[in-house]
C-alpha positions as CSV (number, residue, x, y, z in Angstrom):
1,X,-19.6,11.0,-6.3
2,X,-19.8,7.5,-7.7
3,X,-16.6,5.7,-8.9
4,X,-15.8,5.2,-12.5
5,X,-15.8,1.5,-13.4
6,X,-12.9,-0.1,-15.3
7,X,-12.7,-3.8,-16.0
8,X,-15.9,-4.7,-14.0
9,X,-18.1,-7.1,-15.9
10,X,-20.3,-8.2,-13.0
11,X,-23.5,-6.0,-12.9
12,X,-24.4,-6.8,-9.3
13,X,-20.9,-6.0,-8.0
14,X,-20.9,-2.7,-10.0
15,X,-24.2,-1.5,-8.5
16,X,-23.6,-2.7,-5.0
17,X,-20.1,-1.2,-4.8
18,X,-21.3,2.2,-5.9
19,X,-19.9,2.4,-9.5
20,X,-21.4,4.5,-12.3
21,X,-23.5,2.6,-14.8
22,X,-24.2,3.9,-18.2
23,X,-27.9,2.7,-18.4
24,X,-28.4,0.2,-21.1
25,X,-31.5,-1.3,-19.5
26,X,-34.0,0.2,-22.1
27,X,-32.8,-2.5,-24.4
28,X,-34.3,-5.2,-22.1
29,X,-37.7,-3.8,-23.2
30,X,-36.6,-3.8,-26.8
31,X,-35.3,-7.3,-26.8
32,X,-38.6,-8.5,-25.2
33,X,-40.5,-6.8,-27.8
34,X,-38.8,-8.7,-30.6
35,X,-40.8,-11.5,-32.2
36,X,-37.8,-13.7,-31.9
37,X,-36.8,-15.1,-28.5
38,X,-33.4,-16.6,-29.5
39,X,-31.0,-13.8,-30.2
40,X,-27.6,-13.6,-31.5
41,X,-25.7,-10.2,-30.9
42,X,-22.0,-9.6,-32.1
43,X,-19.7,-6.8,-31.1
44,X,-15.9,-6.3,-31.2
45,X,-14.0,-7.3,-28.2
46,X,-13.8,-4.8,-25.1
47,X,-17.2,-3.4,-26.0
48,X,-19.1,-4.3,-22.7
49,X,-20.7,-7.6,-23.8
50,X,-20.1,-9.5,-20.6
51,X,-21.4,-6.7,-18.5
52,X,-24.6,-6.6,-20.6
53,X,-25.2,-10.3,-20.2
54,X,-24.6,-9.9,-16.5
55,X,-27.3,-7.1,-16.4
56,X,-29.7,-9.5,-18.2
57,X,-28.9,-12.3,-15.9
58,X,-29.7,-10.3,-12.7
59,X,-32.9,-8.8,-14.2
60,X,-34.4,-12.2,-15.3
61,X,-33.1,-14.4,-12.4
62,X,-36.0,-15.7,-10.3
63,X,-33.5,-15.9,-7.5
64,X,-32.8,-12.2,-7.6
65,X,-36.4,-11.0,-7.3
66,X,-35.7,-9.7,-3.8
67,X,-32.8,-7.5,-5.1
68,X,-34.7,-6.0,-8.0
69,X,-35.3,-2.6,-6.3
70,X,-31.6,-2.3,-5.1
71,X,-30.1,-3.3,-8.6
72,X,-32.4,-1.3,-10.9
73,X,-34.1,1.4,-9.0
74,X,-31.9,4.1,-10.8
75,X,-32.3,2.7,-14.3
76,X,-35.0,2.9,-17.0
77,X,-36.1,-0.7,-16.5
78,X,-36.5,-0.1,-12.7
79,X,-39.1,2.5,-13.5
80,X,-40.6,0.5,-16.4
81,X,-40.3,-3.1,-15.5
82,X,-41.5,-5.8,-17.9
83,X,-43.8,-8.7,-17.2
84,X,-40.9,-11.2,-17.5
85,X,-38.6,-9.7,-14.8
86,X,-37.3,-12.3,-12.4
87,X,-39.2,-15.1,-14.1
88,X,-36.4,-17.4,-15.3
89,X,-33.9,-19.9,-14.2
90,X,-30.7,-18.5,-15.8
91,X,-28.2,-21.1,-17.3
92,X,-25.2,-19.1,-18.3
93,X,-22.1,-20.1,-20.2
94,X,-19.0,-18.1,-20.9
95,X,-16.5,-19.7,-23.3
96,X,-13.7,-17.2,-23.0
97,X,-10.3,-18.3,-21.6
98,X,-10.2,-21.9,-23.1
99,X,-6.7,-23.2,-23.7
100,X,-6.6,-23.8,-27.6
101,X,-3.1,-25.3,-27.7
102,X,-4.4,-28.4,-29.3
103,X,-7.6,-30.4,-30.0
104,X,-7.5,-32.2,-26.6
105,X,-7.0,-29.1,-24.5
106,X,-9.7,-27.2,-26.4
107,X,-12.2,-29.9,-26.0
108,X,-11.4,-30.4,-22.5
109,X,-11.7,-26.6,-21.8
110,X,-15.0,-26.5,-23.5
111,X,-16.3,-29.5,-21.5
112,X,-15.0,-27.9,-18.2
113,X,-16.8,-24.7,-18.9
114,X,-20.1,-26.5,-19.8
115,X,-19.8,-28.7,-16.5
116,X,-19.0,-25.7,-14.3
117,X,-22.0,-23.8,-15.6
118,X,-24.4,-26.7,-15.1
119,X,-23.0,-27.5,-11.6
120,X,-23.6,-23.8,-10.7
121,X,-27.2,-23.9,-12.1
122,X,-28.1,-27.1,-10.2
123,X,-26.8,-25.7,-6.9
124,X,-28.3,-22.4,-7.3
125,X,-31.9,-23.7,-8.1
126,X,-31.6,-26.7,-5.7
127,X,-32.1,-29.4,-8.2
128,X,-31.6,-33.1,-7.6
129,X,-29.1,-33.7,-10.3
130,X,-25.9,-35.5,-10.7
131,X,-23.2,-34.7,-13.3
132,X,-22.2,-38.1,-14.7
133,X,-18.5,-37.7,-15.7
134,X,-18.7,-40.7,-18.1
135,X,-21.4,-38.9,-20.2
136,X,-20.6,-36.6,-23.1
137,X,-21.4,-32.9,-22.5
138,X,-24.3,-33.0,-25.0
139,X,-25.6,-36.0,-22.9
140,X,-25.2,-34.1,-19.7
141,X,-27.0,-31.1,-21.1
142,X,-29.9,-33.3,-22.3
143,X,-30.2,-34.9,-19.0
144,X,-30.3,-31.5,-17.3
145,X,-33.2,-30.5,-19.5
146,X,-35.1,-33.7,-18.7
147,X,-34.6,-33.4,-14.9
148,X,-35.6,-29.7,-15.0
149,X,-38.9,-30.5,-16.9
150,X,-39.9,-33.0,-14.1
151,X,-38.5,-31.0,-11.1
152,X,-39.5,-27.4,-12.1
153,X,-42.9,-28.0,-13.7
154,X,-44.2,-25.1,-15.7
155,X,-41.0,-23.1,-15.2
156,X,-38.6,-22.1,-17.9
157,X,-34.9,-21.5,-18.5
158,X,-33.2,-18.5,-20.0
159,X,-29.9,-19.5,-21.6
160,X,-27.2,-16.8,-21.9
161,X,-24.0,-17.7,-23.8
162,X,-21.1,-15.1,-23.6
163,X,-18.2,-15.2,-26.0
164,X,-19.7,-18.3,-27.9
165,X,-17.0,-17.9,-30.6
166,X,-13.8,-17.0,-28.5
167,X,-12.1,-20.4,-28.4
168,X,-13.1,-21.1,-32.0
169,X,-11.7,-17.8,-33.2
170,X,-8.4,-18.6,-31.4
171,X,-8.3,-21.9,-33.1
172,X,-9.2,-20.6,-36.4
173,X,-6.3,-18.1,-36.4
174,X,-3.7,-20.7,-36.2
175,X,-5.1,-24.2,-36.6
176,X,-7.8,-24.4,-39.3
177,X,-7.8,-28.1,-39.4
178,X,-8.5,-28.5,-35.7
179,X,-11.2,-25.9,-36.0
180,X,-13.0,-27.9,-38.6
181,X,-12.6,-31.2,-36.5
182,X,-14.5,-29.6,-33.5
183,X,-17.1,-27.4,-35.3
184,X,-17.9,-28.6,-38.7
185,X,-20.4,-31.3,-39.7
186,X,-19.9,-34.0,-37.0
187,X,-17.8,-31.8,-34.7
188,X,-18.3,-32.4,-30.9
189,X,-19.2,-28.8,-30.2
190,X,-21.9,-28.7,-32.8
191,X,-23.6,-31.7,-31.3
192,X,-23.8,-29.8,-28.0
193,X,-25.6,-26.9,-29.9
194,X,-28.0,-29.5,-31.3
195,X,-29.1,-30.5,-27.8
196,X,-29.5,-26.8,-26.9
197,X,-31.9,-26.4,-29.8
198,X,-33.9,-29.5,-28.7
199,X,-34.2,-27.9,-25.3
200,X,-36.2,-24.9,-26.9
201,X,-39.0,-27.5,-27.6
202,X,-39.4,-28.1,-23.9
203,X,-37.8,-26.1,-21.2
204,X,-35.7,-23.3,-22.8
205,X,-37.8,-20.4,-23.6
206,X,-35.2,-17.6,-24.3
207,X,-31.5,-17.5,-25.5
208,X,-29.2,-14.7,-25.8
209,X,-25.8,-15.3,-27.4
210,X,-22.8,-12.8,-27.6
211,X,-19.6,-13.1,-29.5
212,X,-17.3,-11.2,-31.9
213,X,-17.6,-12.7,-35.4
214,X,-19.9,-15.2,-37.1
215,X,-17.0,-17.3,-38.2
216,X,-18.4,-20.4,-36.5
217,X,-22.0,-19.8,-37.4
218,X,-22.1,-21.8,-40.6
219,X,-20.4,-24.7,-38.7
220,X,-23.0,-24.6,-35.9
221,X,-26.2,-23.5,-37.6
222,X,-27.0,-26.8,-39.1
223,X,-27.3,-27.9,-35.5
224,X,-28.5,-24.6,-34.3
225,X,-30.4,-22.6,-36.8
226,X,-33.0,-21.0,-34.6
227,X,-31.3,-17.7,-33.5
228,X,-32.1,-14.2,-34.9
229,X,-28.9,-12.2,-35.6
230,X,-29.5,-8.6,-34.7
231,X,-25.9,-7.4,-35.0
232,X,-26.7,-4.8,-37.7
233,X,-30.2,-4.1,-36.7
234,X,-30.4,-0.1,-36.6
235,X,-32.6,-0.3,-33.3
236,X,-29.7,-2.0,-31.5
237,X,-26.8,0.1,-32.9
238,X,-26.2,1.9,-29.7
239,X,-26.8,-1.1,-27.2
240,X,-23.1,-1.4,-26.4
241,X,-20.4,1.1,-26.3
242,X,-20.9,4.8,-25.5
243,X,-22.7,7.5,-27.4
244,X,-21.3,11.0,-27.4
245,X,-24.0,12.0,-25.0
246,X,-23.4,9.1,-22.6
247,X,-19.6,9.9,-22.6
248,X,-20.3,13.5,-21.7
249,X,-22.5,12.5,-18.9
250,X,-19.8,10.2,-17.5
251,X,-17.4,13.2,-17.5
252,X,-19.8,15.5,-16.0
253,X,-20.6,13.0,-13.2
254,X,-16.9,12.9,-12.6
255,X,-16.9,16.6,-12.2
256,X,-14.6,17.2,-15.1
257,X,-15.0,20.8,-16.0
258,X,-16.4,22.0,-19.4
259,X,-13.0,23.5,-20.1
260,X,-11.1,20.1,-19.6
261,X,-13.9,18.3,-21.5
262,X,-13.2,20.4,-24.5
263,X,-9.5,19.2,-24.4
264,X,-10.3,15.6,-23.6
265,X,-13.2,14.9,-26.0
266,X,-11.4,15.6,-29.2
267,X,-8.7,13.1,-28.2
268,X,-11.1,10.4,-27.2
269,X,-13.1,11.0,-30.4
270,X,-10.0,10.7,-32.6
271,X,-8.9,7.5,-30.8
272,X,-11.9,5.6,-29.6
273,X,-15.0,6.9,-31.6
274,X,-16.3,6.1,-35.1
275,X,-18.1,2.7,-34.8
276,X,-21.3,2.2,-36.7
277,X,-22.7,-1.2,-37.0
278,X,-25.8,-0.5,-39.1
279,X,-26.2,1.6,-42.3
280,X,-29.3,3.1,-40.8
281,X,-27.7,3.5,-37.1
282,X,-28.4,6.9,-35.7
283,X,-25.0,7.6,-34.0
284,X,-21.3,6.6,-34.1
285,X,-20.2,4.7,-31.1
286,X,-17.2,5.0,-28.8
287,X,-15.3,1.9,-27.5
288,X,-16.5,1.9,-23.9
289,X,-13.6,0.0,-22.4
290,X,-11.0,2.3,-24.0
291,X,-13.0,5.3,-22.8
292,X,-13.0,4.1,-19.2
293,X,-9.3,3.3,-19.3
294,X,-8.5,6.7,-20.5
295,X,-10.8,8.6,-17.9
296,X,-9.6,6.4,-15.0
297,X,-6.0,7.3,-15.8
298,X,-6.8,11.0,-16.4
299,X,-8.5,11.2,-13.0
300,X,-5.8,9.3,-11.2
301,X,-2.8,11.4,-12.6
302,X,-4.6,14.6,-13.6
303,X,-3.1,14.3,-17.1
304,X,-3.7,12.6,-20.4
305,X,-2.3,9.1,-20.3
306,X,0.9,8.5,-22.4
307,X,-0.4,5.2,-23.8
308,X,-3.8,5.8,-25.3
309,X,-4.7,2.1,-25.4
310,X,-4.7,-0.2,-22.4
311,X,-2.1,-3.0,-22.6
312,X,-4.9,-5.5,-22.0
313,X,-7.0,-4.1,-24.8
314,X,-3.9,-4.0,-27.1
315,X,-3.2,-7.7,-26.5
316,X,-6.7,-8.6,-27.9
317,X,-6.1,-6.4,-31.0
318,X,-2.7,-7.9,-31.7
319,X,-4.6,-10.9,-33.2
320,X,-5.3,-8.8,-36.3
321,X,-2.3,-10.3,-38.2
322,X,-3.3,-13.8,-37.5
323,X,-6.8,-13.4,-38.7
324,X,-5.7,-11.4,-41.9
325,X,-3.4,-14.3,-42.7
326,X,-6.4,-16.4,-43.2
327,X,-6.9,-14.6,-46.5
328,X,-4.0,-15.5,-48.7
329,X,-2.9,-13.9,-52.0
330,X,-2.0,-10.5,-53.4
331,X,-5.5,-9.0,-53.0
332,X,-5.1,-9.2,-49.2
333,X,-2.2,-6.7,-49.3
334,X,-4.0,-4.5,-51.9
335,X,-7.0,-4.3,-49.5
336,X,-4.9,-3.4,-46.5
337,X,-3.0,-0.6,-48.4
338,X,-6.3,0.8,-49.7
339,X,-7.8,0.8,-46.2
340,X,-4.7,2.5,-44.6
341,X,-4.8,5.1,-47.5
342,X,-8.3,6.0,-46.3
343,X,-10.0,4.8,-49.4
344,X,-13.6,3.5,-48.6
345,X,-14.2,-0.2,-49.2
346,X,-17.4,-0.9,-50.8
347,X,-18.6,-4.6,-49.9
348,X,-21.4,-6.8,-48.9
349,X,-21.1,-8.0,-45.3
350,X,-21.1,-11.8,-44.8
351,X,-23.6,-12.9,-42.2
352,X,-22.2,-16.4,-41.9
353,X,-18.7,-17.4,-42.6
354,X,-18.0,-21.0,-43.9
355,X,-14.3,-21.9,-43.5
356,X,-14.7,-25.0,-45.5
357,X,-15.5,-22.8,-48.5
358,X,-12.5,-20.4,-47.9
359,X,-11.6,-16.9,-46.9
360,X,-12.0,-14.7,-50.0
361,X,-11.9,-10.9,-50.3
362,X,-15.5,-10.3,-49.1
363,X,-14.9,-12.6,-46.2
364,X,-11.8,-10.7,-45.2
365,X,-13.5,-7.4,-45.3
366,X,-16.5,-8.7,-43.4
367,X,-14.3,-10.2,-40.8
368,X,-12.4,-6.8,-40.4
369,X,-15.8,-5.2,-39.7
370,X,-17.0,-7.7,-37.1
371,X,-13.5,-7.3,-35.2
372,X,-13.9,-3.6,-35.3
373,X,-11.1,-2.8,-37.7
374,X,-13.6,-1.4,-40.2
375,X,-16.8,0.3,-39.6
376,X,-19.8,1.4,-41.6
377,X,-19.5,5.1,-42.8
378,X,-22.3,5.2,-45.3
379,X,-23.7,3.3,-48.4
380,X,-23.4,3.3,-52.2
381,X,-25.8,1.3,-54.5
382,X,-27.2,-0.5,-51.5
383,X,-23.8,-1.9,-50.3
384,X,-22.0,-0.6,-47.0
385,X,-19.0,1.7,-47.3
386,X,-16.4,0.7,-44.8
387,X,-13.4,2.7,-43.5
388,X,-11.1,2.5,-40.4
389,X,-13.1,3.8,-37.4
390,X,-10.3,5.8,-35.5
391,X,-6.6,6.4,-34.9
392,X,-6.0,3.5,-32.7
393,X,-7.2,1.0,-35.4
394,X,-5.2,2.8,-38.0
395,X,-2.0,2.3,-36.0
396,X,-2.7,-1.4,-35.8
397,X,-3.0,-1.6,-39.5
398,X,0.2,0.4,-39.9
399,X,2.0,-2.1,-37.5
400,X,0.7,-5.0,-39.7
401,X,1.7,-3.5,-43.0
402,X,5.3,-2.8,-41.8
403,X,5.5,-6.3,-40.3
404,X,4.8,-7.8,-43.6
405,X,6.9,-5.4,-45.5
406,X,9.8,-6.0,-43.1
407,X,9.5,-9.8,-43.5
408,X,9.6,-9.5,-47.2
409,X,12.6,-7.0,-47.1
410,X,14.4,-9.0,-44.4
411,X,14.6,-6.0,-42.2
412,X,14.6,-5.8,-38.4
413,X,13.5,-2.5,-37.2
414,X,14.2,-3.0,-33.4
415,X,14.9,0.4,-31.7
416,X,15.0,2.5,-34.8
417,X,11.6,4.1,-34.1
418,X,13.0,5.8,-30.8
419,X,16.0,7.2,-32.9
420,X,13.7,8.4,-35.7
421,X,11.3,10.1,-33.3
422,X,14.1,11.8,-31.4
423,X,15.6,13.3,-34.5
424,X,12.3,14.4,-35.9
425,X,11.0,15.9,-32.7
426,X,14.1,17.6,-31.4
427,X,15.8,18.5,-34.7
428,X,13.1,18.6,-37.3
429,X,15.1,16.3,-39.6
430,X,13.9,13.2,-41.4
431,X,17.2,11.6,-42.3
432,X,16.7,8.5,-40.2
433,X,13.2,7.8,-41.4
434,X,14.4,8.2,-45.0
435,X,17.3,5.8,-44.3
436,X,14.8,3.2,-43.1
437,X,12.7,3.7,-46.2
438,X,15.8,3.4,-48.4
439,X,16.5,0.1,-46.7
440,X,13.0,-1.2,-47.8
441,X,13.5,-0.1,-51.3
442,X,16.9,-1.6,-51.5
443,X,15.9,-4.9,-50.1
444,X,12.6,-5.6,-51.8
445,X,12.6,-7.8,-54.9
446,X,12.0,-6.6,-58.4
447,X,8.6,-8.3,-58.1
448,X,7.7,-5.8,-55.3
449,X,8.7,-2.9,-57.5
450,X,5.8,-3.7,-59.8
451,X,3.5,-2.1,-57.2
452,X,5.6,0.9,-56.4
453,X,4.3,4.3,-57.2
454,X,4.0,7.6,-55.3
455,X,1.1,6.3,-53.0
456,X,3.2,3.2,-52.1
457,X,6.3,5.2,-51.2
458,X,4.1,7.6,-49.1
459,X,2.4,4.7,-47.5
460,X,5.7,3.3,-46.1
461,X,6.5,6.7,-44.7
462,X,3.1,7.0,-43.2
463,X,3.2,3.7,-41.5
464,X,6.6,4.4,-39.9
465,X,5.5,7.8,-38.6
466,X,2.2,6.2,-37.1
467,X,4.5,3.9,-35.1
468,X,6.4,6.9,-33.4
469,X,3.5,7.5,-31.2
470,X,4.4,11.3,-30.6
471,X,2.8,12.7,-33.8
472,X,-0.8,13.1,-35.1
473,X,0.0,11.9,-38.7
474,X,-2.3,13.2,-41.4
475,X,-2.2,11.7,-44.9
476,X,-3.4,14.3,-47.5
477,X,-4.9,16.3,-44.6
478,X,-7.3,18.9,-46.1
479,X,-6.0,22.4,-45.7
480,X,-8.2,24.9,-47.5
481,X,-8.9,22.4,-50.2
482,X,-5.1,21.8,-50.7
483,X,-3.6,18.4,-49.7
484,X,0.0,17.9,-48.4
485,X,1.0,14.3,-48.8
486,X,2.0,13.8,-45.1
487,X,1.7,16.3,-42.3
488,X,3.1,15.5,-38.7
489,X,1.9,17.6,-35.9
490,X,3.1,16.8,-32.3
491,X,0.5,15.3,-30.1
492,X,1.8,17.4,-27.2
493,X,2.6,20.7,-28.5
494,X,3.6,22.0,-25.1
495,X,7.0,20.3,-25.5
496,X,8.1,22.4,-28.4
497,X,8.5,19.5,-30.8
498,X,9.1,20.1,-34.5
499,X,6.3,19.7,-36.9
500,X,7.0,18.2,-40.4
501,X,5.4,18.4,-43.9
502,X,6.4,16.1,-46.8
503,X,5.4,16.1,-50.4
504,X,6.3,12.9,-52.4
505,X,6.9,12.3,-56.0
506,X,8.0,9.0,-57.8
507,X,9.8,8.3,-61.0
508,X,9.9,4.9,-62.5
509,X,12.7,3.4,-64.6
510,X,13.4,5.4,-67.7
511,X,12.1,8.7,-66.2
512,X,15.4,9.5,-64.2
513,X,15.9,12.7,-66.3
514,X,12.7,14.2,-64.8
515,X,14.2,14.5,-61.2
516,X,14.7,18.3,-61.2
517,X,11.3,18.9,-62.7
518,X,9.6,16.7,-60.0
519,X,11.5,18.4,-57.3
520,X,10.4,21.8,-58.6
521,X,6.9,20.6,-58.8
522,X,6.9,19.3,-55.2
523,X,8.6,22.5,-54.0
524,X,5.7,24.6,-55.5
525,X,3.1,22.5,-53.8
526,X,4.9,22.9,-50.5
527,X,5.0,26.7,-50.9
528,X,1.3,26.7,-51.7
529,X,0.5,24.7,-48.5
530,X,2.8,26.9,-46.6
531,X,0.7,30.0,-47.4
532,X,-2.5,28.6,-46.0
533,X,-3.6,30.0,-42.5
534,X,-3.7,26.6,-41.0
535,X,0.0,25.8,-41.7
536,X,1.1,29.4,-40.9
537,X,-0.3,28.9,-37.4
538,X,1.9,25.7,-36.8
539,X,5.1,26.5,-35.0
540,X,8.4,25.1,-36.0
541,X,7.1,23.4,-39.2
542,X,9.9,21.8,-41.3
543,X,9.1,21.2,-45.0
544,X,10.6,18.5,-47.2
545,X,10.2,17.3,-50.8
546,X,11.0,13.6,-51.3
547,X,11.5,12.3,-54.9
548,X,12.0,8.6,-55.3
549,X,13.6,7.5,-58.6
550,X,13.2,3.7,-58.9
551,X,15.0,2.8,-55.6
552,X,16.9,5.9,-54.9
553,X,15.5,8.7,-52.5
554,X,16.4,12.3,-53.0
555,X,15.5,14.7,-50.2
556,X,15.4,18.5,-50.3
557,X,14.5,20.7,-47.3
558,X,12.5,23.8,-48.2
């Protein structure tokens, strides 16, 4: 039985060490069949981009011809090789891991990455070439192309750039002025791309570029306007990540029984599935790295992992707040609230960002799509409809929403989540979560009250509950066409934890005399939900009505 990979991004190592590989080689043929030779392909972090570029590198490298059978014999492309296999000199750059502390360290990191890649290229293909440290990186690249043209007559280079935007995105999230200096108009990085473009007129035949978001494209494309962006091309929707069929095949090859698959697949689907990058895409996609983390942990300990997101993946997603902060103004929070509530966002997706123009609502929504925080769920009047893809992403939004709210209300939550979770799970009470919500209401300014309504009160409760990590939190979960406001069902029902259902009402100033009426209305709704078969089958269900009158909360247990 082959080993399940996790964190391996070197294709040669993966195959030679006997790891399972989900065959993405049919896309080599699809890429070659495109009219365009210079391709840009964007996907969220941790979606297998680096492994894919490594697979391309090994397939096209003229130096790996003797290893072709060993590396590709079990794959589609091994049985259907293209005419260009093992016919290029591969010049590969990876721009991840650059220190973006300031302009100097950023530029130094970029230069070092370029020099290391060129030095590796020169040694690998036995070129007579010396890197002159006094030259600029664009001059070094130009000199390399000239030397290659004379020393490797009639041969061609395939340039692969992985994480082209990584350091730029890091800079953009906290130092927009430095970003502009390096990448805009006369920026040093842009000049390097201008030389790469010149190379396509002589020795560079093909280019494949990966990244996360087209935030730097408008800055670069005046110097590099030759790449075809296939990010939202339906034919490449499933090129990275796992389809449902591929995930099931992985589990079968690991000899996970059908019975256990029925337990594991719904959990993985809820947390890792849901990505669609083209309106016309055939299937939704799972985040491959998250799936591999989950399965490796499950196989090692023979149980579902406590943490459903790898700490290394979580650290990448923690940048959500920094990127969201690029869009200032009230509409930013309006968008976030709407997204958390599950309301589809209808928006054109920006293909090229221009930071000099600014980050408006359309740019914010598009950026969330590219980073994997929103995904295409359909279309309306020709525009993509976007929603949160899965539970993991919803938790990140909840974290961000509470962080902003806590800052505005001057509240530190600290260990309150633990106390809230313990009380709810073991006693079925909501006293502590209501106390925290009361703090928000008391501390927020009068200006904040202008946006308060039943949905907003429910949203705060929902986001707190999402952070407890022990519940499946459903907002207006459909139950026989009836919708409780919030329903909390324990993730692990075997521990005998309490379930909780809450119905919310809100009265603004001047409506205080309607309290009993609203409580009765909420009580009747709870009773209706309680009579449905789905709720009847839930053990230890505790039911509450919560009526907020301006900034006072009234709780009644049913």
